C-alpha positions as CSV (number, residue, x, y, z in Angstrom):
1,M,6.1,-232.5,295.8
2,R,4.7,-229.0,295.8
3,V,1.9,-228.3,293.3
4,W,1.9,-224.7,292.0
5,P,-1.6,-223.3,291.7
6,I,-2.8,-222.2,288.3
7,G,-3.7,-218.5,288.0
8,L,-7.1,-217.2,287.0
9,R,-5.7,-215.8,283.7
10,A,-4.1,-219.1,282.8
11,R,-7.3,-221.0,283.6
12,V,-9.5,-218.6,281.5
13,S,-7.0,-218.7,278.6
14,A,-6.9,-222.5,278.8
15,A,-10.8,-222.5,278.7
16,F,-10.8,-220.2,275.7
17,A,-8.3,-222.4,273.9
18,L,-10.1,-225.6,274.8
19,G,-13.4,-224.2,273.6
20,A,-11.9,-222.9,270.4
21,L,-10.2,-226.2,269.8
22,I,-13.4,-228.2,270.3
23,L,-15.4,-225.9,268.1
24,S,-12.8,-225.8,265.3
25,A,-12.3,-229.6,265.6
26,C,-16.1,-230.1,265.1
27,V,-16.2,-227.7,262.2
28,S,-13.2,-229.3,260.7
29,L,-14.6,-232.8,261.1
30,V,-17.9,-231.9,259.5
31,S,-16.2,-230.0,256.7
32,Y,-13.8,-232.9,256.0
33,E,-16.6,-235.5,256.0
34,S,-18.8,-233.3,253.8
35,T,-16.0,-232.6,251.4
36,R,-14.9,-236.3,251.3
37,N,-18.4,-237.5,250.6
38,T,-18.9,-234.9,247.9
39,L,-15.6,-235.7,246.2
40,F,-16.1,-239.5,246.3
41,G,-19.7,-239.1,245.0
42,E,-18.6,-237.0,242.1
43,R,-15.7,-239.3,241.4
44,E,-18.0,-242.3,241.4
45,R,-20.6,-240.7,239.1
46,A,-17.9,-239.6,236.7
47,A,-16.4,-243.2,236.8
48,I,-19.8,-244.8,236.1
49,R,-20.4,-242.5,233.1
50,A,-17.0,-243.2,231.7
51,T,-17.5,-246.9,232.2
52,Y,-20.8,-247.0,230.4
53,Y,-19.3,-245.1,227.4
54,D,-16.3,-247.4,227.3
55,A,-18.6,-250.5,227.6
56,M,-20.6,-249.3,224.6
57,V,-17.4,-249.1,222.6
58,V,-16.2,-252.6,223.6
59,G,-19.7,-254.0,223.2
60,A,-19.9,-252.7,219.6
61,G,-16.5,-254.3,218.8
62,L,-17.6,-257.6,220.2
63,N,-20.9,-257.6,218.2
64,S,-19.1,-256.9,214.9
65,A,-18.8,-259.5,212.1
66,D,-15.2,-260.3,213.2
67,P,-15.0,-259.6,216.9
68,N,-11.6,-258.9,218.4
69,V,-11.7,-258.1,222.1
70,L,-8.1,-256.9,222.4
71,E,-8.6,-254.6,219.5
72,A,-11.8,-253.2,221.0
73,M,-10.0,-252.6,224.4
74,L,-7.1,-250.9,222.7
75,A,-9.5,-248.5,221.1
76,L,-10.3,-247.0,224.5
77,D,-8.5,-243.9,225.8
78,T,-8.1,-244.8,229.5
79,G,-4.9,-243.0,230.5
80,S,-2.6,-244.3,233.2
81,D,-5.1,-244.3,236.1
82,R,-7.7,-246.5,234.5
83,Y,-7.6,-250.3,233.9
84,V,-10.0,-252.3,231.7
85,L,-11.0,-256.0,232.0
86,V,-13.4,-258.0,229.9
87,Y,-14.9,-261.4,230.8
88,W,-15.9,-263.0,227.5
89,E,-16.5,-266.6,226.5
90,G,-15.3,-267.9,229.9
91,R,-12.0,-266.0,229.8
92,W,-10.5,-262.8,231.2
93,H,-9.1,-260.3,228.8
94,S,-6.9,-257.4,229.7
95,R,-4.6,-255.0,227.9
96,S,-2.3,-254.7,230.9
97,A,0.0,-257.7,231.4
98,D,0.6,-256.9,235.0
99,L,-3.1,-256.9,236.0
100,A,-4.2,-260.2,237.6
101,A,-7.8,-260.2,236.2
102,D,-9.0,-263.1,238.3
103,G,-8.0,-261.4,241.5
104,A,-8.8,-257.8,240.6
105,V,-12.6,-258.2,240.6
106,P,-14.3,-259.0,243.9
107,V,-16.3,-262.1,243.9
108,G,-19.5,-260.3,245.0
109,L,-19.3,-257.9,242.0
110,Q,-18.7,-260.9,239.6
111,E,-21.8,-262.6,240.9
112,M,-23.8,-259.3,240.5
113,T,-22.8,-258.8,236.9
114,A,-23.2,-262.5,236.1
115,S,-26.9,-262.0,237.1
116,G,-27.2,-259.2,234.6
117,E,-26.9,-256.2,237.0
118,S,-24.4,-253.4,236.9
119,G,-22.5,-252.5,240.0
120,A,-19.6,-250.6,241.5
121,Q,-17.4,-251.3,244.5
122,R,-14.4,-249.6,246.2
123,I,-11.3,-251.8,246.5
124,R,-7.7,-251.5,247.3
125,R,-5.2,-252.2,244.5
126,D,-1.5,-252.4,245.3
127,G,-2.2,-250.7,248.6
128,Q,-4.0,-247.8,247.0
129,P,-7.7,-247.0,247.0
130,A,-9.6,-247.7,243.7
131,L,-13.1,-248.0,242.3
132,I,-14.2,-250.9,240.0
133,V,-17.3,-250.7,237.9
134,G,-18.9,-253.7,236.2
135,I,-21.4,-253.6,233.3
136,P,-22.9,-256.7,231.6
137,L,-22.7,-256.7,227.8
138,L,-24.7,-258.6,225.1
139,G,-23.7,-262.1,224.5
140,G,-22.8,-262.9,228.1
141,A,-19.7,-260.7,228.2
142,V,-19.0,-258.4,231.2
143,F,-17.0,-255.1,231.0
144,Y,-15.0,-254.0,234.1
145,E,-13.1,-250.7,234.5
146,I,-10.9,-249.9,237.5
147,F,-10.3,-246.2,238.5
148,S,-7.5,-245.2,240.8
149,L,-8.5,-243.0,243.7
150,A,-4.9,-242.3,244.9
151,E,-4.9,-238.7,243.7
152,L,-8.3,-238.1,245.5
153,Q,-6.9,-239.8,248.6
154,R,-3.8,-237.4,248.5
155,T,-6.2,-234.4,248.1
156,L,-8.2,-235.5,251.2
157,Q,-5.0,-236.0,253.2
158,T,-3.9,-232.5,252.3
159,L,-7.3,-231.2,253.3
160,A,-7.0,-233.0,256.6
161,L,-3.6,-231.4,257.3
162,V,-4.9,-228.0,256.4
163,L,-8.0,-228.4,258.7
164,T,-5.8,-229.7,261.5
165,A,-3.5,-226.7,261.2
166,V,-6.5,-224.4,261.1
167,A,-7.9,-226.0,264.3
168,I,-4.6,-225.5,266.1
169,M,-4.3,-221.9,264.9
170,V,-7.9,-221.3,266.1
171,A,-7.1,-222.8,269.5
172,A,-4.0,-220.6,269.7
173,A,-6.1,-217.6,268.8
174,G,-8.6,-218.6,271.4
175,A,-5.9,-218.7,274.0
176,A,-4.7,-215.2,272.9
177,V,-8.2,-213.8,273.1
178,G,-8.6,-215.4,276.5
179,W,-5.4,-213.8,277.7
180,Y,-6.3,-210.5,276.3
181,V,-9.8,-210.5,277.7
182,T,-8.7,-211.6,281.2
183,R,-5.9,-209.0,281.1
184,H,-8.5,-206.2,280.6
185,A,-11.0,-207.9,282.9
186,L,-8.5,-208.1,285.7
187,H,-7.2,-204.6,285.1
188,P,-9.5,-203.2,287.8
189,L,-8.3,-205.8,290.2
190,T,-4.7,-204.9,289.4
191,A,-5.7,-201.3,290.3
192,V,-7.1,-202.5,293.6
193,A,-3.9,-204.4,294.3
194,E,-1.7,-201.4,293.5
195,A,-3.9,-199.2,295.7
196,A,-3.6,-201.8,298.5
197,R,0.2,-201.8,298.1
198,G,0.2,-198.0,298.2
199,I,-1.7,-198.0,301.5
200,A,0.5,-200.7,302.9
201,G,3.5,-198.5,301.9
202,G,2.1,-195.6,303.9
203,D,0.3,-193.6,301.3
204,L,-3.1,-193.4,303.0
205,T,-4.4,-191.0,300.4
206,T,-4.7,-193.8,297.8
207,R,-8.2,-194.3,296.5
208,I,-9.9,-196.1,293.6
209,N,-12.1,-194.3,291.1
210,P,-15.5,-196.2,291.1
211,D,-16.3,-194.9,287.6
212,T,-13.3,-196.7,286.1
213,E,-15.2,-200.0,286.1
214,P,-18.9,-199.8,286.9
215,D,-19.3,-203.5,287.4
216,L,-16.7,-203.3,290.2
217,A,-18.1,-200.1,291.8
218,P,-19.2,-202.0,295.0
219,L,-15.7,-203.3,295.4
220,S,-14.2,-199.9,294.8
221,D,-16.6,-198.3,297.3
222,A,-15.8,-200.9,299.9
223,F,-12.1,-200.5,299.4
224,N,-12.3,-196.7,299.6
225,D,-14.5,-196.9,302.7
226,M,-11.9,-199.3,304.3
227,A,-9.1,-196.9,303.4
228,D,-11.0,-194.0,304.9
229,Q,-11.7,-195.8,308.1
230,L,-8.1,-197.0,308.3
231,S,-6.8,-193.4,307.8
232,R,-9.2,-192.1,310.4
233,R,-8.1,-194.7,312.9
234,L,-4.4,-194.2,312.3
235,E,-5.0,-190.4,312.7
236,R,-6.8,-191.0,316.0
237,D,-4.0,-193.3,317.2
238,R,-1.4,-190.7,316.1
239,R,-3.2,-187.9,317.9
240,F,-3.7,-190.1,320.9
241,A,0.0,-190.9,321.1
242,A,0.9,-187.3,320.5
243,D,-1.6,-186.0,323.1
244,V,-0.6,-188.6,325.7
245,S,3.1,-188.0,325.1
246,H,2.6,-184.2,325.3
247,E,0.6,-184.4,328.5
248,L,3.2,-186.7,330.1
249,R,6.1,-184.3,329.3
250,S,5.1,-181.7,332.0
251,P,4.9,-184.2,334.9
252,L,7.9,-186.0,333.6
253,Q,9.9,-182.8,333.6
254,T,8.9,-182.1,337.2
255,L,9.8,-185.7,338.2
256,E,13.1,-185.3,336.3
257,A,13.9,-182.1,338.1
258,A,13.0,-183.6,341.5
259,A,15.0,-186.7,340.8
260,S,18.0,-184.6,339.7
261,V,17.9,-182.7,343.0
262,L,17.7,-185.9,345.0
263,H,20.4,-187.5,342.9
264,K,22.8,-184.7,343.7
265,R,22.2,-185.2,347.4
266,R,22.5,-189.0,347.3
267,D,25.8,-188.9,349.2
268,T,24.0,-187.6,352.3
269,L,21.6,-190.5,352.2
270,D,22.0,-194.1,353.4
271,D,22.9,-196.7,350.9
272,R,19.4,-198.1,350.3
273,S,18.0,-194.6,349.7
274,A,20.9,-193.6,347.5
275,A,20.4,-196.8,345.4
276,A,16.7,-196.1,345.1
277,I,17.3,-192.5,344.0
278,T,19.8,-193.7,341.4
279,L,17.2,-196.2,340.1
280,V,14.4,-193.6,340.0
281,T,16.6,-191.2,338.1
282,A,17.5,-193.8,335.5
283,E,13.9,-194.8,335.0
284,V,12.7,-191.2,334.8
285,A,15.3,-190.6,332.1
286,R,14.3,-193.8,330.3
287,F,10.6,-192.7,330.5
288,Q,11.5,-189.3,329.2
289,A,13.3,-190.9,326.2
290,L,10.3,-193.1,325.6
291,V,7.9,-190.1,325.6
292,N,10.2,-188.2,323.2
293,D,10.3,-191.3,320.8
294,L,6.5,-191.6,320.9
295,L,6.2,-187.9,320.0
296,E,8.7,-188.5,317.2
297,L,6.7,-191.5,315.9
298,A,3.5,-189.4,316.0
299,R,5.1,-186.8,313.8
300,S,6.8,-189.4,311.4
301,D,3.9,-189.4,309.0
302,R,4.3,-185.8,308.2
303,P,6.0,-184.8,304.9
304,A,9.7,-184.5,304.9
305,H,11.0,-180.9,304.9
306,R,13.8,-181.1,302.4
307,E,16.7,-178.7,302.3
308,Q,20.3,-178.7,301.1
309,V,22.4,-180.7,303.6
310,D,26.1,-181.6,303.7
311,V,25.4,-185.2,304.5
312,P,29.1,-186.4,305.0
313,E,29.7,-183.5,307.4
314,L,26.4,-184.4,309.2
315,A,27.5,-188.0,309.5
316,Q,30.8,-187.0,311.0
317,R,29.0,-184.6,313.4
318,V,26.7,-187.4,314.6
319,C,29.7,-189.7,315.2
320,R,31.5,-187.0,317.2
321,S,28.4,-186.4,319.3
322,R,28.6,-190.0,320.4
323,S,32.3,-189.9,321.1
324,L,33.2,-191.8,317.9
325,P,36.0,-190.7,315.6
326,A,34.9,-188.7,312.5
327,D,37.1,-190.9,310.3
328,L,34.6,-193.7,311.0
329,V,32.6,-192.2,308.1
330,E,33.4,-193.5,304.6
331,V,32.1,-191.7,301.6
332,A,31.6,-193.9,298.5
333,P,33.3,-192.6,295.3
334,G,30.9,-190.4,293.2
335,T,28.6,-189.5,296.1
336,P,27.4,-185.9,296.0
337,R,28.3,-183.9,299.1
338,F,25.0,-182.0,299.3
339,W,21.7,-183.7,299.4
340,Y,18.1,-182.4,299.5
341,V,16.8,-184.1,302.6
342,D,15.1,-183.4,305.9
343,K,18.1,-182.6,308.1
344,R,16.5,-183.3,311.4
345,R,15.1,-186.7,310.3
346,V,18.4,-187.9,308.7
347,E,20.4,-186.8,311.7
348,Q,18.0,-188.6,314.1
349,A,17.8,-191.7,311.9
350,L,21.6,-192.0,311.6
351,G,22.0,-191.4,315.3
352,N,19.5,-194.1,316.1
353,L,21.3,-196.6,313.9
354,I,24.6,-195.8,315.6
355,D,23.0,-196.1,319.0
356,N,21.5,-199.4,318.0
357,A,24.9,-200.7,316.9
358,N,26.4,-199.6,320.2
359,R,23.7,-201.2,322.3
360,Y,23.2,-204.5,320.4
361,G,26.0,-204.9,317.9
362,G,29.2,-204.4,319.9
363,G,29.7,-200.9,318.5
364,A,29.6,-199.3,315.1
365,V,32.7,-200.0,313.0
366,T,31.8,-198.1,309.8
367,V,29.3,-195.4,308.8
368,R,29.1,-195.4,305.0
369,V,27.6,-192.6,302.9
370,G,26.6,-193.6,299.4
371,A,24.5,-192.1,296.6
372,G,21.1,-192.0,298.2
373,F,21.8,-194.2,301.2
374,L,23.4,-194.4,304.6
375,E,24.8,-197.6,306.1
376,V,26.0,-198.5,309.6
377,D,28.0,-201.6,310.1
378,D,28.5,-203.3,313.5
379,E,30.5,-206.3,314.8
380,G,27.8,-207.9,316.7
381,P,26.0,-211.3,316.3
382,G,24.0,-210.0,313.3
383,V,20.2,-210.3,312.8
384,A,18.6,-213.6,311.9
385,E,17.0,-213.6,308.4
386,K,13.5,-214.3,309.7
387,D,13.8,-211.2,312.0
388,R,15.1,-208.7,309.5
389,T,11.6,-207.3,308.7
390,I,10.0,-207.2,312.1
391,I,13.0,-205.7,313.8
392,F,11.8,-202.3,312.5
393,D,8.5,-202.8,314.2
394,R,7.7,-200.8,317.4
395,F,9.0,-202.2,320.7
396,V,11.2,-204.8,319.1
397,R,14.8,-204.4,320.3
398,G,18.1,-206.1,320.2
399,P,19.5,-208.7,317.7
400,A,16.6,-211.1,318.5
401,A,13.0,-210.3,317.7
402,N,10.6,-209.6,320.6
403,F,13.4,-209.1,323.1
404,R,12.6,-206.6,325.8
405,G,14.7,-205.6,328.7
406,G,18.4,-206.0,329.4
407,T,19.2,-202.6,328.0
408,D,18.1,-199.0,328.5
409,G,16.6,-198.7,325.0
410,T,12.9,-197.9,324.3
411,G,12.4,-200.3,321.4
412,L,11.3,-197.5,319.2
413,G,14.6,-196.4,317.6
414,L,14.5,-198.6,314.5
415,A,10.8,-197.9,314.1
416,I,11.6,-194.2,314.0
417,V,14.4,-194.9,311.4
418,A,11.8,-196.7,309.2
419,G,9.3,-193.9,309.6
420,H,11.9,-191.3,308.6
421,A,12.9,-193.4,305.6
422,A,9.3,-193.7,304.5
423,A,8.8,-189.9,304.8
424,H,11.6,-189.6,302.2
425,G,10.0,-192.3,300.0
426,G,12.7,-194.8,301.0
427,D,13.0,-197.7,303.4
428,A,15.1,-199.2,306.1
429,S,16.6,-202.7,305.9
430,V,19.3,-204.9,307.5
431,S,21.5,-207.5,306.0
432,E,24.6,-209.5,306.9
433,R,27.9,-207.6,307.0
434,P,30.7,-209.3,305.1
435,G,33.0,-210.7,307.8
436,G,30.3,-210.9,310.4
437,G,27.9,-208.5,312.1
438,A,24.9,-206.6,310.7
439,R,24.6,-203.8,308.1
440,F,21.7,-201.4,308.5
441,R,20.8,-199.3,305.5
442,F,18.7,-196.2,305.3
443,T,17.7,-195.2,301.7
444,L,16.7,-191.7,300.5
445,P,15.3,-191.6,297.0
446,G,15.3,-188.3,295.3
447,F,18.1,-187.0,297.4
448,E,19.4,-184.8,294.5
449,T,16.0,-183.2,293.8
450,P,15.0,-180.1,295.8
């Protein structure tokens, strides 16, 4: 099973979120415990004060001339969340019939009050938290009062939910801050990536401003220095190819002229000499084509000279120059007739695509002119998907990558097509033709703009 790597932005955002969650959780826990202890403490103190007051009232009633414990208990205003018990003369007295007096008071608290000490203890009554306070009275009586803590418990539960929601929101805010921070922190790297893509796309003038991000100035300087060196090296290579090709043209023309003279007289020579002359003439012509293509490649990085061109007519003319019918050209509906393009480059690129179809694809079957693109379909074996990019590299020929020989091509035709497309800001590509064969496309962005 493939494990997808987690990006830097996601890791930083997760770290911010985790840190914010831990911090907010700690703050929430401390706040909850502090609030809980404060509320319970205040509740206990208020309960003890109320119990002492009620105990004084009940004690006064029991010390009267005609003591009546029930009457004394009914004189108390306890509400619905307080319950009163009195242990007097060996019996439990309660004004609530549903209160089991003997089970409501913990044994430990009974022993404490029996020894003459007051006390309080938290208990659970009917599944709800409660506080019971016991106070000894004169005459051996003990007064107990039970306070319900259910409302306080609900308040604390609400507080816990609120603090949990706050912790989650703080974590989400931390993740958002992390995403925002990394977005701005990685912006200079995005600029570097865009500049690298620009250079890879052929724009060797792309540079990075070191002043944009002072902390990344060394990276910007190194990138710009690399781009300068690459530009200088490519310029040296271009000049070298152009100079070599130019210097070879003169001796090649001499060889071509001499071979042409010998070729015209091959009928007067013996068979071996005539075959040798034919071979030399063919190789000189192929060498001449190679030199011309190298010169064209050396000039391919120059800007395109755009002018108004009747592209459908140009496509028909290219077909006729290769002994193909003009009706091979199909013009897509809505395609403008006149384009602003480099006439020489478009003509050569289209010619190279047709020549490539004739050499490797069994012949061109359709030349299609559409809005901003030219296509050439052939009926050959097609191009394997893994070879559809490298086929436009230099000295790669035929339907299979890295195939050299077997034809009279130079292996530079499709590389020239790609160079002319790049000069127009477009590209060259190949795909599978419906019904079999290959479809080569040459795009020309901005073809309607002078």
